[in-house]
N, C-alpha and C positions, 0 to 999 in steps of 0.2 A: 752568761751562755746565749750563743746565735742557735735564731732560728728560721728558717726557711719556709716559705708561704708560695706557692704557687699559684697566680692569679690570670686570666685569661680575658685579654683584650680581646673580644669576637672580631668586633670589628669598628669602622667610624662612620657611622649612617648617620650620627647627630650632628657631625660637621666641626665646625670649629662654635667654640661654646665663650660666652661673654667672661672676660676675666673676674667678675663678680661674682661668679660659679665656682672659682678654683678649693669651695670649701663644703659644697655640698654634693656631698660622698652617696649621699642619700637617694638620687635623682637619678635613673635609668639611663639620662644621658649624659650622665657623668663618664660610665663605664663607655660607653659606644663616642665619647665624642672626643674633641681635641682641644689644646692648647691652643696650637695654631694649624689651621689648614690650606696653605696658601699655594694656588695655582696646580690643585687638585680638582679632578671631578669625582663625584659621592657615585657609587653605582648601584643597583637598584639590588644587588647580592649582598650589601653592606660592605664592600671593599672603597679605595680609593682607585684613581688615575689617574698619572701625570695628564693635565688639562690637554687637549689640543692645541696645536700653534697656527699660522695663522698664513695662509697663502696670499702673494702679493699678487693684487688686480691692477692696479693703476695709483698715478699719481694725481691728486688733485690742484686745483688750483688752491692756492696755497691762502685759505679765507676761512672761517668757521664755519662749519659744515653740521646740516640734518641729513639721514637718510630716512625715508618711506619707503616701505615694502610696495610692490602691485603685484599683486598674483590675477593672470588672467586666466590660467588654466594648472590643470597640474604639472606640465612639462612648457607652460608658455609665464617667465616669470620676467621683471625688469628691476633695477633701481634706481629709485628717483634721487638724485642727489640736489640738496636745496642749498646754496648760499645765496648772500645777502642781494638780492632784484636777478638771481639768475635761478634756473635748476636746469638738471642734465640728467637724461635717463642712460644706463649702461645696462650690458647683459649680465648674466651671473660667473662670465669669467672675464668682466672687464673693459669689456668692449664697447665704446661709445656707441650710443646708439643714435642719441640726440641730445644737440647741446643747442637751451636757448640763455642767449642770456638779455636780460629785460630792463625793464627799469622800475622806478616807483610805481608807474601807472598801466603795468603790465604784469610783472610779478612781484608783488607790494611788499613783501615781506624782508624788516632790514634783520642785521643779525641777533640785535636782542631781541625780536619777537621770534625767531627759530623755535624755541624752547617751550614757548606759549601754544604752540600751532596746536588743530587739532582735522581728522581727515577722515573721511570716510571714504572706501569703494565697493561699487555697485558695479561689475561685470567690467565692462571697457572704462568705464568713467570711475576718477576721482575730485570728490568736493574737499577744497583745502579752505579752511576757517581759524579766523582770527576778527577779535571785536573790532580792530579799528580800520579795518579795509574790507570790501566785498570780498564775499567766499568768490574764490579760483577754483575753474575746473578744468582738469587734466583731461585731456580724451584721449584714448588710444585710436589712432586709424586704421592703425596697420600695426602689424609686428616692428615695424620702422621706423614709425612715423607717430609723434604724439604734439597735439594741440593744447592751447594755452585759451584761456578766455575768463571772463566773468561770468556767474552764474546770475540769472536773468528770470524771472518770471513771466511763464506764459503768459499770452494775451489773447482775448477774445474779439477776435476782428469781427463782427457782426456790432461790436456796441464803438462807433469808433468818430473823432471829429477831428476834421484836418487830420494834419498826420500824427498825431493821439490816436491810441486804441484804449479798451478796457484793459489793463493787467490784473492778474488773477496772484494778490500779493493779500499780506495779511493786515490789519490796521488796530492802533490802539489809541485810545484817551492819555493825552498826555499833558495836555493842558488841562488848568483849573476849571474847575465842573463851571463857574459861575460864569466866564466868557463864553458868549454866543456869536455868531457869524449872520450876518445882514448880507444877503446878494442883491445886488444892479437888476437882477429880471434869474429866473427859475426854468427859463426852457433851456435846452442844448444846444449847445454853439460856442464860439469863439469870445474872445476882450470882455468877459463878464467883471465884474468887481466884487469882490468880499471883501465887508470891511468887520473886522473883532470890533466885541467893544473893551477889549484891554488890549494892549501892547501881545503881539502874538507871532508878528513876521520880522521878528527882530533879527539886524545882521549883524556881521560881527564885526571889530572886533568888541562888543560887546556879550555878544553869545553866539550861538550857533547860527546856523541860517536856516531858518526856518519855512523861508522863502524859497529855496534852492530849484533853481529851474525842473519841472518836470516832476520836483515832489508832488505827491495826491494827497486829497483829504477825500473823505468818506461823508458827506453832509443826507443825511436822511436813507443812509441804504445805496446813495447815488454818486459815483467818482466824480472826482474835477480833478484836473494838471492844473497846478500853480504854474504860470508863464512870467509872472514878473513881480515885483514888490514896489508898492509908492512909497510907503512910510511902516511904522511898525502895526500901525493896524489895517492897513489896505494894501491888498494885493490883486493883482490882474491871474482871472481864471480861465479855462476852456473848461465848461461842461460838458461830459459825454452822454449823461441821459438827466431827460426834465426831472425837476425836482421836485413841482409842487407847491411852493410857496417860495416867498423871497425872507422869510424870517422876520425878525431874529431865530435863527434854528438853536436850540441845546443839543441836539440830538447830532452830534458831529467826532469826527476822529480823524488821526493823520497816520499816516503809512507809518506800519511800526518798527520795519529797518531800514536805516537810511543815512547820508553822512554827516548830520545832523545830529541822531539819535543813535548812532552808532551799529555796528553789526554784529551777527549770530557768532558766540565763542566754537561751540558744542555743535556736531553732527553727526550724523550717525541714520544706515536703514534699519528699520525695523520695522514687522508685520506689514511688508508691500508698502512704507509709506520709508517719505524721508522728512527727517526727524532736526529741527534746529533746536539750538537753547543755548541761552548768555548772553544780552546783550548789552550793552556798555550803560545804556539809559535807563533798561528793563533786566537786571541780571538773572531776575526767577524766569523769565518767562520763556514756555516750551510752546512747542509750534509746528503742525505738521501737517505735510501734502495730502493733496486727497489720496486714496488708496489707487495706485499703478499709476498716477499723474502725479511726478515729482519734482516738478517746477510749477502748480496749480497749489496755490495757498486759499485760495479763495472759499472763508466757511461757508458760503450758500445760508441755506436754511437748516443748517446741521441734521442734515440724512447722514445714515450710517457711511457713505464714503465720504461726506465732505472732510476739509481741512478743519485740524483741531488748532484752537489757540488757547494756552492755560496758564497758569502761574504756580509755580511751587509754594505753599503756604507756609509761613511759619512766621515766631516772632521774632524774628530778625530779618533784614533783608539777605537770602540768600544768592548765591552768584552758581549759578549751572555750567561747570566745568567740563564734563565728561558726560558720554552715556556709553551704557554697553548693551548689546543686543544678546539677550540670552533665551529662557524659559519664558521670562519678563524682560519688559526695559527696564534696564538702571538708571538710576539716575544719581551721579554723582555732585555735589557741591562743595563751597569753601567750608561747611558747617554742618554737613551728614550726608547719609546713603537713603536714597530714597528707590523706590521703584513703580511700575505703571503696571498693573496687575490687565491680564487678558479676562473678557468674560466668557463665559463657560462654553459657548461660540468660537472660541481661541480671536475674538477682534477686539480691538479698542478701537472706538465710534468718539462722538463728540458728544452723544449721550452717555454713556459709559465712564469716560476716563476719568483716573481718580489717583493723585501721587504719594503716595506713603510714604512717611519715615519711618525710621527701621533701626537706623543707627548714629551715633551725633559725633563721629571722630574728625570729620573733614577728609577731601583729597587734593595732593599739591597739583600740579600741573602737567605730573607726568600720566599717559594717559594710562588708564587702567585697561587689565585683557586675563580673558577667558583663560585658566590655570588649574586644572588637577579637579575638573567640576565646580570652579567656585570663581568668582573676577577677583583678578589678587590687584591691589591699587597704594601707595605711597598713600600714609596720612599726611598730613596740612601741614604737622611740624616736622616731616623730614626724618625723622628718628624711628619709625616706625610700618614695616611695611604688614596687611592686613588683606584676610580675604573675606568676599563678603559672600555667602553660602547661604544657602535655602537650609532653617531646621525644621523638622516635622515637628520636634518635641517641643518648638514653643511658634508652631504654625508662623513662622516671618524670618526673615533676613536678621544674621548676626556678621559681625564683624570683628571676627578673632584675630588676635595679632600670634603673626607666625614666625614674628623674627624676634620676638621675648629672649629668645633662649642667645640670641647674637647680635644683638640692634647694636653692637659696636661695628660693626661690616655696614651700616645701611647709614646714607647722609644725601636726604633729599634729592633721591632717585631724580635724573630730569627724564630719563627713557628706560623705559620696559618693553623687552621681550621673552617672547617665549620660544622651546624647542620642543613638539612633540613626541619629538624620536628622531632617530635618525637611520642611515640607511645600514649600519653598522652594531648601531647599541639601541637598545629599547627605553632607555630612559629621558624622562621628559624633565626639563629645566625651566624655571624664569629668571633674566637678567637682571640688574637693576645699575643704569652706570649714574654713580655716585657724582656728585657737586657740593659746594657749601651747602650751610645752613639756607632755607629760606629767605632770612633776613639781609641776603644779600641778592641784587637782582643779577641776572643771569649774565649779563653785557660784562658785569662788573667782577665777577668770579672768577677764582685763581684758574688757573690751567695748569698748574703742577700742584703735587703735596707737596707739604711743609710739615713741620713738628706738631703746629696745632691742627692742621688739617689734610690727617694721613690718607684719607680715602678720594681724596682728589682724582678722577679721572679712572679710578678702579672699577671692578666690576666684582658687586657681591650676588652669587649665584646659588639658590634655591632649589634643593629637590624634594620630589615630593612622592609618594606612594599612596593616598590617602588610602584606601582600601589597606594598604597593610600599616600603615601610621610610624610611616617611613618617613620625616625631613629631616633635614639639615642646610647648613650652609658653608660655600665656601666663599676665599675672594680669590680674583684674580688680578694680574698686574701687567705690565709686559715689559720690555727690554730698559733697562735704567732707572725703573721704580723703585729697584731692590738694591741697587749698588751705590756706590760713593762714589756718584759721578754728578757736576752739575746739571748732565742735559736728562732729565727725567722723561720720559715718555708715556704718553695716556693714551685713557679712550677718548672719544671724541663722541663718537655716536654708534647705535647696535640697532640691529633689525633679524628678524629671522621669513625667508622666505621657503615654505615647504621644508623640506629637511634640510636648509642652507641658516648658518649665520655668518653674517656678512656686517664688518664693523669699519667704520673709522679713526685712524690713532693717527696723535697729531707727534709727530717726530722731530727729532734733530739729525736731519741729513743734508753734509755736503757744508756744512757749518750753517746752517739757516731750519727755519721751522719750515715743517712742510706736511701735507695732509693727507693722509693715503686710505686707501680704499684694499680693505683687505678680507679674506675669507677664513673664517676656522674650519680646520679639517672636520671629519667625522670622528676620529680617535687621534690616539697617541702614534700613529705613523706620521704623521706631520710635527715633527719636532720642535720648530721654530717658529718664530715669530717673522712676519714678512718675508716667509722663505719663498726662493724661486730656486731655477736649479741652472748648473753650470754650462758651458761649451767649452771644447778646448779648445785653447790659443795655438793657432798653426805654426804660430814665429816667422809669419811672410808668410812667400809662396815659394814650397820647399821642392826639389826635382831631381832626381837622377844625373848626375854631372858626366854626360860621357859613357858611351853606346860599349857593348862586349865586358862585361864587366862579371867577375865571375869569384865562387869562394864566399867568404863572411864579412868582408872589408868592402861598403858600399861610401863612393865619393859622391856627394851630393854639394847645393848648391840653391843659394834663395833663401836661406836662415837668415831672420833680422835678430835673431841674440841664439844664442847656443843651444843643441840639443841637450840634451842629460842621461846620463845612465841612468836606467829603472824606465825612461819611455818609452812607448811601443811606437814601432810604423807601418803602417801600411803600402806600398807599392802599387802602382797602377798595373796589371797584367799580372802580378805575383801571388800568390797564396802561400804559406797564410802570412800572417802580420808577423812582423819580427820587434823583440826588444833589443834594445839598444846596450850595449855592455862597455863600449869605450867608447870615446870620441877623442879626434885631435884637430884640432885646428888649420885649416889650409892660410888663413889670412881671407878677410873680407866676409863674403857670406858664403866661405864653402869649407867644410867639411869632409872627414874621411871617418866613416862610425861603424865598429867594429857590432855586427847582428850577432846574435841566439844562435842563429842557424846557416847553415850552408845557401845560397841562393839557389831555386831547384832551376832557372834557368834566369836567362841574361836578360835585365830589364832595356828598354826602349833608353835612348836617349830623348832627355828633358821628358822624363815619365813623370807624373805627380804624384806626389808625396804625402799622405795626409799623418799627421801624428791621433793615433788613436788610445793611448793612454799615455794622459802627458802631465806633468807637474805644475804649467803656465794656465790656471782656467781663466774665461770670461766671466764677470756676473755683471750682474746690473749696474748701469751708471748710479743708481739713487746710493748704493751703498760706499760709493767715494770715501776715502777719508776715515771711514768708520771699520770700527771692530766687528767682525764676522763670524760664527763657526760654521764648519763644514761636517756634514756627515755623508758619509757615503754606505747607503747598505743599512747595516745594522750597526757601523763601526764611526767613532768620532773622528775626527781628522786633527780637532784641534783648532784655535782662534788665529786668525789672520786678520791683517790690514788690508781693505781693498785699496789700490793701487787709484789715486783720483785721480790720476793722466791718463792711464792705460785700463782702467777697469777692469782690473785683474785680481789676483791671487796666486803667490806660487805655494804649492802643498808641498808637504814634507815627504807624502807618498805618491807616486803616479799615480792616479786614477780615470780613469772613461769619465767621459762625457755624462749629463745628469747627477754629478753631485749636489747635492742635498745644502744652500747657504744659507744662514741669514740671522738672527740674533736672538740669543739664548734668553731661557728665563730660569730663573729658579724656583723650584718646586718644592718645598718645604714642610712636612706635617710634624708638629710635637704632641706629644700624648697629653693628659690631662696629669698632674700628679700620683705618681701608683699610691693607693690607699684603698681600704680596707677594714673593712666593721669586722671586727673579731668578738668573741665570748666576753675577753676583757676589757673590750673598746676599741677604737678605730688609733689606725697605726697615726693619726694625724699630727704632727709636729714631733715624731720619733724619726730617731736617725737612722737611715735604712738606705740599705744596699741593692741595686738592681743587677746582679748576679749575673742574669744570662733572659736571652730574648729570642725565642724561637719564630720567626716571622715569616708569614707564607705568602709567598710571591707566583706573582704569573706572569710572561713574558716582561722578563724582568731583563734588562745590560746594565743598569748604571744604578748604584744606592750607597750613601752613608749613611755611617749608624752613630750617633754619640747619647752617653747617658751620661753620669754624674763625671767622669773622669775627664770627659771633653776630649778623649783620644779618636780620634775618626776609625772606623771600622768601615771598611769598604767591599761591598761585594767582588769577587771577582770572580770572572768566567772562563772555567778552564774546560778543555774537549780533547779529550785524547786523540779521538780521531779528525783533529782538524790540520786540514791540506791547505798549501797556499792558492792562495786564488778565489778559496770559498770565504763563505760569509759565518759570522756568527749565528750560533743559535741562542734565541734568550733564552733565559734559564726561569723555567719553571716547578717550583718544588718549595720544602721547607728549607730554611736556613738559620743556622745558629750563631749567634755573638754573645760573648761573654763581656762582661765589665767589672771596671774596681770603681769605689770612691763611695764615701756614704754622702747623703743627704738626706735636707727635711724636706723637700716638697722633690722628690726623685722624678728626671721623668725622659723618655726618649726621645731622639730627635731624628729623622729620615728624610734624607734632603739628596738633590741631585746635582752634581757637579758638570755634567755633559747631559747633551741633548739628547735623550734616548728615551725608549718606551721603558713602563715601569708601570704596573699594578700590584698593589698591597692588597690581600685577601684579609689578614684578620691577625693579631699577634696576642703569644703566649711567654708571659712574663712571670722568673722567679727572684721573689723578692729575701733579702736576709736583714734579719732585725734585732735587735740585742730583747732575750726575754726580759729579764730584769728590770729594764727600761720600758717597755710595755704593760709591766706590773705597774709599775711609777706614774706611767700616765694619768 
């Protein structure tokens, strides 16, 4: 005896769930989740929307690329493009503002270091840091000019000897405490000699250059400049201030950062100070500038506004990787999460600064960002995303995993971006750009996914509304990643700038690999990836051939290819435009065309003709040889191959200029196996049939539905009052589908074959099962 059961899949707010949760019908996420949710965006109301496509901005040099956002104000933003030994600045529309091809001495980042860089912006200045070279400063001179230089400390010009001034930089005692320094003279002056009690001024290849020209020593609080090296124990120095005695001195230090010891890795602005951390030779170091003096790191006498120089204490060597400026300064290291609290007066001073450990997970190289009231970061292992959030109950921070239910979508993200809402939708999203696991160096990582590493180059997208306790994940891929081709396009970098989301994609175009700058649309009205719009190919320079022509037949000349029936033309001096109903060739470039209406007057000889609605359209040259989709308004015109020689496509239906073209991507959502807990037990393992599904759709134009019978059911748009020349109206209503076939794990798969808008708000499902079978379960 068959029995029917109606169950409501209210929404997809939980997103895609880990396959290991297939048996967990007891958790709320099961009903509100999906077995697969690809290339959809989760909506705050609980439904899903086809993810926005991307608009083509420009093609970049064919090198690995990282983007950095520059937000100067709400209406002035720029995209900084970093490639090996170079950087460029583009506006949000992809126009080049400034390009700089540098060198290892000016823009020192290598391809392998791109994803290890950290950066911080304050006003018109960005600092880019890496522990292997001096911090780089990019300064906005104007809206159209940026300059690049190395960070340098302020100098006290009142304390000087020769060409050397006192530098306001931090110091540290790296050398063994038993080593002493003895001076040949202790008064300020040049050409003094300093002698170490043991080898310290060691020269390569045995060690780093401790005696590098212009490195600094601090002896009894007085600064000296190394100007030369005599041996491993003897160097020549300039003493900037009287020291008081020749020594031997035990109270001495060398400069904290240098070519010898390395440079800071982490950088941030917080509490009106510039903070650095994570030096190669002192990875636990944290040091901050004087208040409001971002290039002055002199610790002075420890006054409230003096610079700060501390360590992250712990039982193991800690590497400071990132800072996040929030309510407190959050410190992310390779083995845990810390924070630096503010005093009651909201200040951080040398006298009250302390670093408190909170959680033990560790952070990978992707910079954490503030998202939905917490700092979100990728755990060092690369398989978990956590939020570092303050808990009143615990009176401290906790690091809760937000990817636990969808950890299969996350693989060692190399970059994180956060969008806090757009112009058309309120949702906030965090984007995680996947790579391989951290055991593989970035420069050796795959650029395309394979069976072993399916997430490479994809974006795991996290949606959260903390106050409503809504969280969910989806996965985004781009053209090729879900098709059976050898050319798999992938995402290379992603950033947000105010309401804009910008990416670099690695695409196979014109037979080679190219890096393309693209911008995601604000909603599903941008239907395609790398989308552009067409212009009509005018097929030469068509002109009216001969004066005094009347009637409906017009002789024309100047066509390099034949005009086609169905196209429309405009004639200079004549209105309105005319459809072409017949074409007869006169040989060469001359044709007689039959018009859809009688000429109201005779056009002039050689009057210009413009094709206003055509079959042959010009497309961006980057598409040459590739298959691209075309969309005109709300209608998909199909897939076409862009001619590699002429950069054109020929449509099957004449269209006006402005047809959207680009790469389609597959949007797919599959429900979890439809299951239910009944008084007699769950339906799990029982053959059952999904007999009917009522799907609540909004602004839908294309949908394919499959269940156990694997027969595709398609949404058909029928409009009684449709007239020629008008556009389709998207479907907004409930749509009913019927299915056959039994399955022990029945699911419904909803997908799209055409690049058109789609929102799915919810679903009601009717399940048929055997009463005898459920009794025996």
